[in-house]
C-alpha positions in Angstrom: -19.4 -19.5 13.0 -23.8 -19.4 12.6 -24.0 -16.4 14.8 -21.5 -14.4 12.8 -23.3 -15.9 9.5 -26.5 -14.4 10.9 -25.4 -11.8 11.8 -23.7 -10.9 8.4 -26.8 -11.6 6.7 -28.9 -9.6 8.8 -26.7 -6.8 8.1 -26.4 -7.3 4.4 -30.2 -7.4 4.4 -30.0 -3.8 6.4 -28.1 -2.3 3.7 -29.7 -3.9 0.6 -33.8 -2.9 2.3 -31.9 1.2 2.9 -30.7 1.2 -0.6 -33.6 -0.3 -2.3 -35.7 2.6 0.0 -33.2 5.2 -1.2 -33.3 3.9 -5.2 -37.2 3.9 -5.0 -37.6 7.4 -3.7 -35.2 9.1 -6.4 -36.9 6.7 -9.6 -40.6 8.2 -8.0 -39.3 11.7 -8.9 -37.9 11.0 -12.5 -41.0 12.9 -14.8 -40.3 13.4 -18.3 -43.6 15.3 -18.7 -44.0 17.8 -16.7 -43.5 21.7 -17.0 -40.6 21.1 -14.8 -39.3 18.2 -16.0 -36.9 15.7 -13.9 -35.3 13.8 -16.8 -32.4 12.1 -14.3 -30.8 12.6 -10.7 -27.4 11.1 -9.1 -26.9 10.8 -6.0 -24.0 9.9 -3.5 -24.0 9.2 -0.4 -21.0 8.2 1.9 -21.4 7.5 5.4 -18.2 6.6 7.3 -19.6 6.2 10.8 -22.0 3.3 9.8 -19.7 2.0 6.7 -22.7 2.8 4.1 -22.1 3.9 1.0 -24.4 4.8 -2.1 -23.6 6.1 -5.5 -25.8 5.9 -8.2 -27.7 7.6 -11.9 -31.2 7.3 -12.7 -33.2 8.4 -16.0 -32.2 10.0 -18.9 -29.7 12.3 -20.2 -32.5 14.2 -21.9 -35.8 13.2 -22.8 -35.0 10.9 -25.4 -31.5 10.9 -24.5 -28.8 8.1 -23.0 -28.8 6.5 -19.6 -27.6 8.1 -16.8 -25.2 6.3 -14.7 -23.2 7.0 -11.4 -20.1 8.4 -13.1 -22.3 11.0 -15.3 -21.6 14.8 -14.8 -23.3 18.0 -14.7 -22.8 21.7 -14.1 -22.3 22.0 -10.3 -22.8 26.0 -10.8 -22.4 27.9 -7.4 -20.9 24.7 -6.1 -17.5 26.8 -8.1 -17.3 29.0 -4.9 -16.1 26.2 -2.7 -12.7 25.9 -5.3 -12.2 29.6 -5.4 -12.6 30.1 -1.4 -10.1 27.0 -1.0 -7.6 28.9 -3.7 -8.1 32.3 -1.6 -6.9 30.2 1.4 -4.6 28.9 -0.2 -3.1 32.1 -0.8 -3.5 33.0 2.0 -1.3 30.1 3.6 1.5 31.1 0.8 1.6 34.7 2.6 0.5 36.1 -1.1 -2.4 37.8 0.5 -4.5 38.0 3.6 -8.2 38.1 4.0 -8.7 41.1 5.6 -6.8 42.6 3.2 -8.5 45.5 0.9 -9.6 44.0 -2.5 -8.7 47.6 -4.1 -4.6 47.1 -4.1 -4.7 43.2 -6.0 -7.5 44.7 -8.9 -6.6 48.3 -9.3 -5.0 48.0 -12.4 -7.7 46.3 -14.0 -8.8 49.2 -16.1 -11.6 47.6 -16.9 -13.4 47.1 -13.5 -12.9 50.6 -12.6 -12.9 49.4 -9.1 -13.1 53.1 -7.6 -16.5 53.3 -8.8 -17.8 49.4 -8.6 -19.6 50.5 -5.0 -21.3 53.8 -5.2 -24.5 54.0 -2.5 -26.1 57.7 -2.5 -23.2 59.1 -3.8 -20.7 57.6 -1.7 -18.0 55.5 -3.3 -17.0 52.5 -0.9 -15.2 50.1 -3.0 -11.9 50.9 -1.4 -13.5 49.4 1.9 -14.6 46.1 0.8 -12.0 43.2 2.1 -11.5 39.8 0.4 -13.2 38.8 3.2 -16.3 40.6 2.5 -16.6 39.0 -0.6 -16.0 35.5 0.4 -18.8 36.0 2.6 -20.9 37.5 0.6 -20.9 41.1 2.6 -20.1 43.7 0.4 -23.3 44.9 -0.7 -22.4 44.5 -4.3 -25.1 44.3 -6.5 -26.0 40.7 -8.3 -25.9 40.6 -11.9 -28.1 37.7 -12.1 -30.8 38.2 -9.4 -31.0 42.2 -9.6 -31.5 42.1 -13.2 -32.6 39.0 -13.9 -35.2 40.1 -16.4 -32.9 42.0 -18.5 -30.0 39.4 -18.3 -31.9 36.5 -19.1 -34.0 38.0 -21.6 -30.6 39.1 -23.4 -29.1 35.5 -22.9 -32.0 33.8 -24.6 -31.5 36.0 -27.8 -27.9 35.5 -28.1 -27.8 31.8 -26.6 -24.2 30.8 -27.6 -22.5 34.0 -26.6 -19.1 33.5 -25.4 -18.7 35.5 -21.9 -15.6 36.5 -20.0 -14.9 38.8 -16.6 -14.3 41.3 -18.8 -18.1 41.1 -20.7 -20.0 40.6 -17.5 -18.1 43.6 -15.4 -19.5 45.9 -18.7 -22.7 44.5 -18.0 -22.7 45.3 -14.5 -22.0 49.1 -15.5 -24.3 49.0 -18.5 -27.2 48.0 -15.8 -26.0 50.6 -13.3 -25.8 48.2 -10.9 -22.5 50.0 -9.5 -25.2 52.2 -8.2 -27.2 50.1 -6.8 -25.6 48.1 -4.1 -27.6 46.8 -1.3 -25.4 48.3 1.9 -21.9 49.6 3.3 -19.6 47.1 3.1 -19.8 44.4 6.2 -23.4 45.7 7.1 -25.3 42.7 6.0 -25.6 40.1 3.9 -26.6 39.4 0.6 -25.6 36.9 -2.3 -23.9 38.3 -5.1 -21.8 36.5 -7.8 -20.0 39.8 -8.9 -18.2 38.7 -5.3 -16.8 35.8 -6.8 -15.9 37.4 -10.2 -13.4 39.3 -8.1 -11.9 36.8 -6.3 -11.3 35.2 -9.7 -9.8 38.2 -11.0 -7.8 38.3 -7.6 -6.7 34.6 -8.0 -5.6 35.0 -11.8 -3.4 38.1 -10.5 -1.4 36.4 -8.0 -1.1 32.9 -9.7 0.1 34.7 -13.0 -2.6 32.1 -14.8 -6.2 31.7 -15.6 -8.3 30.7 -13.0 -8.9 27.5 -14.8 -5.3 26.9 -14.9 -5.5 27.7 -11.1 -8.2 25.4 -10.5 -6.5 22.7 -12.4 -3.1 23.0 -11.1 -3.8 23.4 -7.3 -7.0 21.7 -6.9 -8.2 18.7 -10.0 -4.5 17.4 -10.8 -3.3 17.0 -7.3 -7.0 15.2 -6.4 -7.2 13.4 -9.9 -10.4 14.3 -10.3 -10.0 13.4 -13.6 -13.9 14.3 -14.7 -13.9 17.7 -13.5 -13.7 20.9 -16.1 -13.8 24.4 -16.1 -16.3 24.5 -18.5 -16.5 26.8 -22.0 -12.5 28.0 -20.6 -11.0 24.1 -21.0 -11.3 21.4 -22.8 -12.2 18.4 -20.5 -9.2 15.7 -19.7 -11.5 13.0 -19.8 -15.1 13.0 -21.4 -18.4 11.7 -19.2 -21.7 11.7 -20.0 -23.2 15.1 -19.2 -27.1 15.4 -18.3 -28.7 18.5 -19.0 -30.3 20.5 -16.6 -33.1 22.6 -17.0 -34.7 25.7 -15.4 -38.7 25.2 -15.9 -38.6 24.0 -19.5 -35.9 25.6 -20.4 -32.9 23.6 -21.1 -29.7 25.3 -20.5 -27.8 22.8 -21.4 -28.2 24.0 -24.3 -26.9 27.6 -24.0 -23.1 28.7 -23.5 -23.3 29.8 -19.4 -19.4 31.0 -19.7 -21.4 34.0 -17.8 -20.9 31.7 -14.8 -17.6 31.5 -14.6 -16.0 31.8 -10.6 -19.3 31.9 -9.0 -20.1 28.6 -10.7 -18.4 27.5 -14.3 -17.5 24.1 -13.1 -18.7 20.4 -14.6 -18.1 17.5 -12.2 -19.4 14.1 -11.2 -20.4 13.2 -7.8 -17.4 10.5 -7.5 -15.0 13.5 -7.9 -16.9 16.3 -5.9 -16.7 13.3 -3.2 -12.9 13.4 -3.5 -12.8 16.7 -3.2 -14.8 17.4 0.1 -13.4 15.0 1.8 -10.2 16.0 0.7 -11.0 19.5 2.1 -11.8 18.2 5.5 -9.2 15.9 5.7 -6.4 19.0 5.4 -5.4 17.8 2.5 -6.0 21.4 0.4 -6.1 23.4 3.1 -5.0 23.4 6.8 -7.1 23.1 10.1 -7.0 27.0 11.0 -8.0 27.7 7.5 -11.0 25.5 7.0 -11.8 26.5 10.6 -12.3 30.2 9.3 -13.6 28.5 6.0 -16.3 27.2 8.0 -16.8 29.4 10.7 -20.9 30.3 9.5 -22.5 33.5 10.1 -26.5 34.6 10.1 -27.6 35.6 6.5 -30.9 36.6 6.1 -34.4 35.3 7.3 -35.1 31.5 5.4 -31.5 31.4 4.1 -28.6 28.8 5.4 -25.6 30.7 7.7 -22.5 31.3 5.7 -19.4 31.1 5.9 -16.1 31.5 3.8 -17.8 30.5 0.2 -19.6 27.5 2.0 -22.8 27.3 3.4 -23.8 25.6 6.6 -26.6 23.1 5.6 -28.9 21.2 8.9 -30.7 18.1 7.7 -32.1 15.6 10.4 -30.1 17.4 13.3 -26.3 17.0 11.5 -24.8 19.6 10.2 -22.9 19.9 6.6 -20.7 22.1 5.2 -20.7 22.7 1.5 -22.6 24.6 -1.3 -25.4 24.9 -3.2 -25.7 25.2 -7.0 -28.3 26.6 -9.3 -29.5 23.6 -11.3 -30.6 21.6 -7.6 -26.9 20.5 -6.9 -25.0 20.4 -3.8 -22.1 19.1 -2.4 -21.2 18.8 1.4 -19.7 16.9 4.5 -20.7 16.5 8.3 -17.7 16.1 10.5 -19.5 15.0 13.2 -20.6 11.2 11.1 -17.9 11.8 8.7 -20.5 11.7 6.1 -20.0 13.1 2.5 -23.7 14.1 0.3 -23.5 14.7 -3.3 -26.4 15.1 -5.7 -27.9 16.5 -9.2 -31.8 16.8 -9.3 -31.2 18.5 -13.2 -34.2 20.7 -12.6 -34.1 24.3 -11.1 -37.4 23.9 -9.8 -38.7 20.7 -9.1 -43.0 20.0 -8.8 -41.6 18.5 -5.2 -39.4 19.9 -1.8 -35.8 18.5 -2.9 -34.9 19.6 0.8 -37.5 17.3 2.1 -36.7 14.6 -0.1 -33.1 14.8 0.9 -34.0 14.4 4.5 -35.8 11.5 3.8 -33.2 9.7 1.8 -30.8 10.5 4.6 -33.0 8.8 7.4 -32.0 5.5 5.5 -28.3 6.1 6.0 -28.4 7.9 9.5 
């Protein structure tokens, strides 16, 4: 029995050492007084191959707020796109659409979209050429409301920080900013990340499911997976509230703003534990079948210094391991590595920290791979 006892003690000490090293690296990055404050960090890692699991939260909700725990929630921002793309592939499995279909027939009856004029390049209208797959993969050429008119949009946001947005209001701004006349290329000629793609996909879901996008996400994903702490912020009431951390962009606390403009491109609030449930279910074919998942993670080259992209999913290579998932604007990420059956989800709580997030994650994963 003694050799076995020594082995168990060795493994226990090894695991403790790993988690202790991770904890110290995280705590070292929390800074309440920087111009780019990081008031909290949450991290979940689960490596099934090595039977290692780490789930912790550190810091404060805000500079003088409550303590953060592993169960605290946060805006997941663009990781919401994983949920939207999953539902689109579910609808394909139900024969309600085909991702190679043109989008126009699904949205032509929404008058406020003025869909025929949504993509006007050098006087030529290409809207009717755009497919659902091109929206999923950011290959439509459509301009982006937030990056192509960043100064104008966020200036307007700060003037009225509590304004509630809707897809109709967002598309009105798209035309007001003349973005329909400034697409980046013809459909499928290149790659350009635009939340407008996912606003249109959210509207497709609503047209086919005959319910709001928040209801579709709840009915198709959140309820079947018992994701009790995930909700569509500003569009529904949470079923079970968790302590939500404040998330910053520089010195601006975006948790003080009404971010309903994120909608289908990034409107969910969740926890690391709920996101782990989701991403594991996705890769274990509990939400879509193997053929659909294969299509989803069939990543293509995007542009210089940008990870490859599939259908609403990024390829994230870290320490020579391939994770599939999605990043969020406020420095969040959820992903899964099929090779090692590893899950990672994190929230840094600051979009522009004083350190390199990817370098930190690489260092942390070194302890568990």
